[in-house]
Structures are given as C-alpha cells and as structure tokens.
N, C-alpha and C positions, 0 to 999 in steps of 0.2 A: 504493500500499500504506499502511495505517495501522493503528493499534491504539488502543483506548479507554484513556485514561489511568487508571492505578491510582487508585482513589478513596480518598484519605486526608484526612479533614477536619481533624483537629487533631494528627495525628502523635504521639499519646501513647505514645511508646516510650521506655523507661527505659534510659539509658546512664550511664557514669561522668560526673558533673557537673563543670563548670568552676567553678561558684560555689555559691550556696545550693541545697540539695536541692529547694526549691520554685521557684526560678528558676535555670535553668542552660543551658549551651550543650553539647550532646553532642559528644564528641570526634570522632566519625565524621561530624559535620555541621559541621565547622570546619576549614578549610585555606586555603592560599594558592597562587596560580598567576600566570603572566605572561599578560596578556590579549592581544587582537589587535594592539594598538599597543605591546606591550612594557611596559605598566604593571603593576606587581606589585599583585595584588588579593587581598584576604582576604574570604572569605565564611563565613557561619555561620548558626545558627538559634537564637533565644532561645525557650525554653519557659517559659511562666508556668503553673504548676500550683497557684497560689493561687485563693482564691475572691474575689479583688478585682483590679481593673485596676491597672496600674502603668506607669511610664515608666522603662525601663532606661537606664543609662549604661555603655557598653562600652568598655574601655580595652584596646587591642590593641598589642603590642610585636613587632617583628620584628628579628631579628639579621642584619645584612647586612655581611659582611666585618669582623666583630668590632665593628661599630657598631650600637648599639641605637637603633631609631627607634620612637617611641611616638605613637599618635594615640587620640583619644577621640571616640566617636560617641554623641550623645544621640539615642537611638532614638525611634521613634513609640510612642504609648500602646498597650499590649497588654492586651486584655480577659482575664477569668478563663479558665483552662483553654484557652488558645489559644497557637499558635506564630506568630512573625513573623520571617522571614529578614532578613538584613542583608548589606551589601557595602560595603567600605572600600577606597579606592585609596591606594597608596603610590608616587607617581612619583619619589620620591627614591631608590628601591632599584634597583640595577643588578647586583648580584652573581649568580653562577651558581647558588648554593644557599642562598637566604634561608631562615632558620628562624623559623617562627611560634611564639611563646610562648603559654602558656595566657593566655586573656583574663581581665581583671579585670572583675567584673560587679557593679554597684550598682543599686539602684532606689529610686524613691519611689512611694507610692500616688498614685493619681489619681481624681478623681470624673468624668472625661470619659467619656461613654457610648461603648460600641463603635459603630463605623461600621455602619449598618444595611444592609449589602450582603451578600448570600449567593451563594456559588459554587453553580451548578447542576450537581450531579453526576448526569449521565445520559449517553446515548449521544452527545450533542453535544460532550462533553469528549474531544477526540481528539488524540493524539500522532502526528505524521507521521514518515515515514522520514528527513526531513532534520533532525529534531530539534525543530521548532517545535510548538507546541500551541495549539489553539483551543478556546474554551469560551464560556459565557454567565454573566452576573451578574444579580442581581435586587435592586432596592431594596425591602426589606421594612419600611422605616420609614414615617414620615409627613412627612418633610421631604426636600427636594432635596439631594443630595450633589454637591458641586462637585469636579472634578478628581480623581476616585478613581484609585487605582493598584491593580494586582494583582501581588502577589509570589508567587514559587513557587521551590521547591528542584528543581534539575535533577539527576537520578540517573543514574549510568552503570552499567556491568557490573563492571569491576574497581575503580573508585573509588565509594564510597557516595554522595558528593556531588561533582558536577562544577562547579556554578555556582548562584548565586542570580540569578534573572532577573526581569523585570517587563514589563508590556505597554508597548510604545513607541508605539503608536498612541494618541494623546491621547483620553481620554474627558472631554469638557468638563463634563458633568453627567448625572446619572441621577435621573429623577423618581420619586416614590413609586409602587410597583407596576410600574415600567418594567423591561424585560429588554433588556440590551445584549450584543453580542458583544465578545470580547477575543482578542487574539493575543499570544502570548509566544514570543520567540526566545532560545536560549542565546547566549552570547558566541560569536562566530565562531572564537575561538582555542581553543574546546573541540573537540579533535580526536577524542576517544572517542565512540562511539555513545551517543546518549541512550536510556536504558532506560525511564524514566517521570518524571513530575512529581509532587510531593507538597507538603503544607503550603501550599496556596493561601491567601493571606492578603490581604484587602482593607485598604487604608489610605487615609487622606484627606490625607496629606502625605508627600512625600519630598523636601522642600526641603533643599538642601545648603548650609551656611553656609561662607563663605570670608572670610579676612582678608588684606589686603595693606597695604603702606605707601603713604601719601599725604601729601605736605607735612609730613613729619616726625611723622606720627602713624599710628595704626591705622584703616583704613577697612574696616568690616564690611558685607558684602552677602551676598545669597543667590541661588540659582537653582534652577529646577525644569525637568528636561529628561530625555528619553530618551537624550540624548547626554551625554558626560562632558567637563568643563572643568577645567583645572588651570593652574598656573604664572602666576597673575595678577600684573600688574605695572603701575603707573602710570608715565607719563613724568615728566621732571623738573618740568614745570609742574603736574603733578597734574590735567591736564584730559582725558587720554586713557588709558583702561584697555586694556591688551593682555592677552589670555588665550588659551591654547591649547585646542583642542577637537577632538573627533572623535565621529562616529557610525559605529560598526563594523557596524551591523545592516542588513539588506537591505530596510529600509523607511524612509520619510520619517518624521521625528519633529518635535519642536518644542523650543524653548528659551524660558524666561521669566525674565529677570533682574530682581531687586528691589533698588533702591538707595535709601538714605535721602537725602532732599533736603538741599541745602546752602543754596541761595537760594530754591528752589522755582520758579525761572524756567529751569531747565536745558532745553536743546533738543539732543537727541542725534542723532548720525549713526553708522551701523554699517557696517563693512566686513568681508569675509572674504577673507583673502589679498590685501588692498588693493583688492578689488572691492566696490562698494556693493551692499548687499542690502536687500530690502524688509523693513520692521519696523513695529511698532506701538508707539507710546509712550503710556502712560496713567498715571494716578495712582489709587491705591486709597483706601478709606475711611480708612485710618490715615495718609494723606499720603505713602506711599512711591511712588517712580517704578517703573514696570514697563517693560521693553523686551523684546518678544516677537517671534519670527520662526520661520519654518520651517527645518529642518535636513535637507538632502538625504541619501539613503541612502548608506552607505559613503563618507562625506566627512570631511575633516579639514583643519585649517589654523589660522591665527592670526586671532582675532576681535579687532577694534579698535572700541571704543565711545568716541566723542569727544563733548564737550559738557559735561563736568563743570565746575562752578565750582571755583575754587581754594579751598584750605582744607579743613577737615573739617566734618562735619555737626553742627549744634547738637543738644542733647538734646531729643528730641521728648516732648511731654506724653503721659501714659498714656491720656488720653481724647481722641479726635479732635476737632478744632476744630468740625466740623459738628454734633457732639452738643451742644456749648455754644451754638451758634447755635440749635439746636432748642430748647434749654432756655429761651433768652430768648424765643422765640416762644411757647412753652407757658405761661410764667408771665405773659405779657401777653395770653394768650388768642387768639393768632394761629393756633395749630394745636391739634388735638384731643389728648385723652389718649392715643388710639390711636397717633397719629403720634409723640408723645413716647416712648411705650413701645416703638416700633419701634427707637429708638436704644438704649434699655436692653437690649432683646433682643439687639442687635448686640454689646454688651459681653459677654454671656454666650456668644454664638457664638464670639467671638475669645478667650474665656477670660481676658478682663481682670478679670472677677469670676466667681465660681462659688459654687454652693451644692450640697451633696450631694442627689441624687435629686430634682432640680427637675422638676416635671411639666410636660410640653409641652401646652399647650391651644390651642384655636382662638383666633384674633385676636379674634373676636367676643365672647369671654369675658374679655379682658384688662380689668383695672380698676385704678384708683388713687385713693386718698382725696385730697380737696381739700387738706388740711393738709400733704401732702407737698411742695407748692409752696414752703413756707417753707424747707425744707432745700435745695431746688433753687435758690431765689433767693440763699441765703447762698453757695452754691458759685459761682453765676454772678457775684456781686459779689466773689468771692474772699475772703469772710470765713471760709471753711473751704477746706482743701486738696482736691486730687483724691483723695487717699487717704481723707480724712474723708468725702467724698461717696460714694466707691465702697463704703466700709464701711457707710454708712447704707443704700444701696440694697441691698446684700447682706443686711443684717439685716432690712430690710422685706420682701424676697422670701422669705427663710428663714421668717419669721413669717407669711407669706402675707397680709400687709397690702397689698403690691403683688402682683398676679397677672399673670404674663407667661410 
C-alpha cells in the first residue's frame, strides 16, 4: 500500500513569523524532539519570500532544566520564493521537557545562483506505508552538480511537522539533463504515522562544521554524511581524533570528513569501535584532506581517526597553490589561455571570487587579453597580494575583459 505524495513545490503558506515578514520560520514548522539515539533535535523550515537569494543564519536556544543552550546554524543559500528545511542537534540536552525558544533569524544577500535541480512531481513521487518516500530529480542546468542533497519536511496527522529528512543514499553527481532516483526516510524515532512530505528542496551542500580542542588550540573541521557525528575529542598528543557517530536509518550511507593539513604529509588510519574499517584518503583542490568511508545501516559507535600531526594547521592561502603553478606556466607560455582560465573558473565555482549575474558560456568561447599576463606575473612574483589579484580578476570579469 502506498499513496502519491502531496505535491507542494514552494510551500507558500503564511503563518505567524519568527523573524522578518519576508524571511521567516513558521511556528508550526518548528519544534524539537529526541531522536532515535536520544539526541535532542530541533527542526524547522526557512521561507524566503524575497525576490533575491540569501544565506540565513539561524540562532536556536533551548531551555533544559533552567539552563539555556544556544547554537547557531549558517544555512545553505536559499533562492527567491523558495523554502529550505533545517535540522540542528543538541547532544548536551538530557532533560525530560526541554523548551525550544523562538529562533533568531538573520540573513545576507548572495549572488550564488540556485542549484539547477528540479523535483519531478508526478506519479513516481510516492510515500509508502512505512513512512519513506521515493522520487526523481532532474538537472535542468548546463553544468554537472556534485553531491546534491534533497531535503523535505515530514508531516504527520496530529503534529504538523514530525521531522526534516534528507536522502541518505549518496548521489555522487548528476549531469545536465540527467534524471536520478532518490529515497528519503524519516528518523526512526518518529513514532507517529507519516501523512505526507512537502517542501522538497535540492541543495548542493550540507557540510556540518565542528570545532574541538587540539594541542591547546581550536581545530576546525567539517563532515558530510547521512549519519550523525558529535562529541569530537583529540587525545593528549593531538594525533588521534575520537568522535561518536550513528546511522539510525535502515540504509547504508557514507561519511566524508574534511581536515585542514598541518604538515601535508599526514597518513590516517580509521577504526570503528576499535575495529579497522576501509576508507579512502584524498586531498582536494584547496589542499584539504578528505577521509571517506561507508556507514552500515542502523550502526553506531566511536570512530577513531589517527595520523594527525601534532600542533595546529597553518593558515592556508585563499588561492590554491596549483593555481599559482598554473599561472607560472601560463605567463611562460607552457599552457594555453584555456587551461589558465580553468583555474579562474574554479575560483568562481568555489566562491573565492564572485560577480553578479556572471554568464556561463562554453569553454570554446573563453578569452583573455594578452596584457592580463602583467597582473598575473606581478601576483606570481608576490609584488601584489592574493586579495589584489582576486580583485583584479573580479573586475576584469565584471567588465567582460576576461570571459569565462
């Protein structure tokens, strides 16, 4: 037995707002509960009724046995007239009747274009008796989207909102015009029957930032996963990271941890409950380490990642070193204009620089005047700073002197 999910694209329903009338969290789409592992969880839905995209910052406070615990979430970019749900965990809370206070909501405008993924609202969007939903998405843009996620609000009968859920089967990428399937399960701790899903929202990042102490300083890192990780702690040497984690869902998922390099020569080992697990260690274009592995269904335990160098990471440059190498090769005519512009395009993709309404054109049309090599050479020779070089490139692209 199953039923077709209620089709609600943007959830433009007006309720009493938490913040600005044009950006708000409806009261009946905002509440807290204890999840499958007893972790207090706050879920909600941010509505953007502006004609511009924005990045909201959500500050949530919970009263637990007369103690006020506050956390801030820097949410993903929200396109105009679109909703995107959120979920925030509070493992510090253990009381019987925590009270969630009104959220504080701020935002900044962003020029980042919306993710070009469309939910297909047809008979393939199905909610099943056990509460999970299946559906399809399509890339309606002209560029590949990597690691997209699908968020949705889970509705019940007595409670308007039961949970905010996302697909836990990893979608590595979706090519332009491609259609892929997705599956979403509500948290197993949701005991009430699921009535329907709404506010399906594609996003291209759900990376969760964490900070823990390491060698008398703060160590910032991030992870992306269908599982949940908390209580991160380094050993006294600062070489092994211990972190608790669990996957409460009936599907295998993944985890991808991102660490800033200290020496750049780190070699990691990973165990779960002191048993070695298979993992992949890699480095991205920005020079950050990635440790990725599969997470079994309905699993939990203590993850240990060993192999960190002692001390804290040095401050990394804004521009990756490989782009500087490319610049040297370009100004000495060892690579073409196109190969150099691929590095410049990377800076835009990572939002290291941005210009409003940048046209995305075919690589065959990319162009660059010869005299721009002078500025590039000054930057390579450190006669101008990274910021000066970035400002120069941004200005040239804005004036369409560089087309990329």
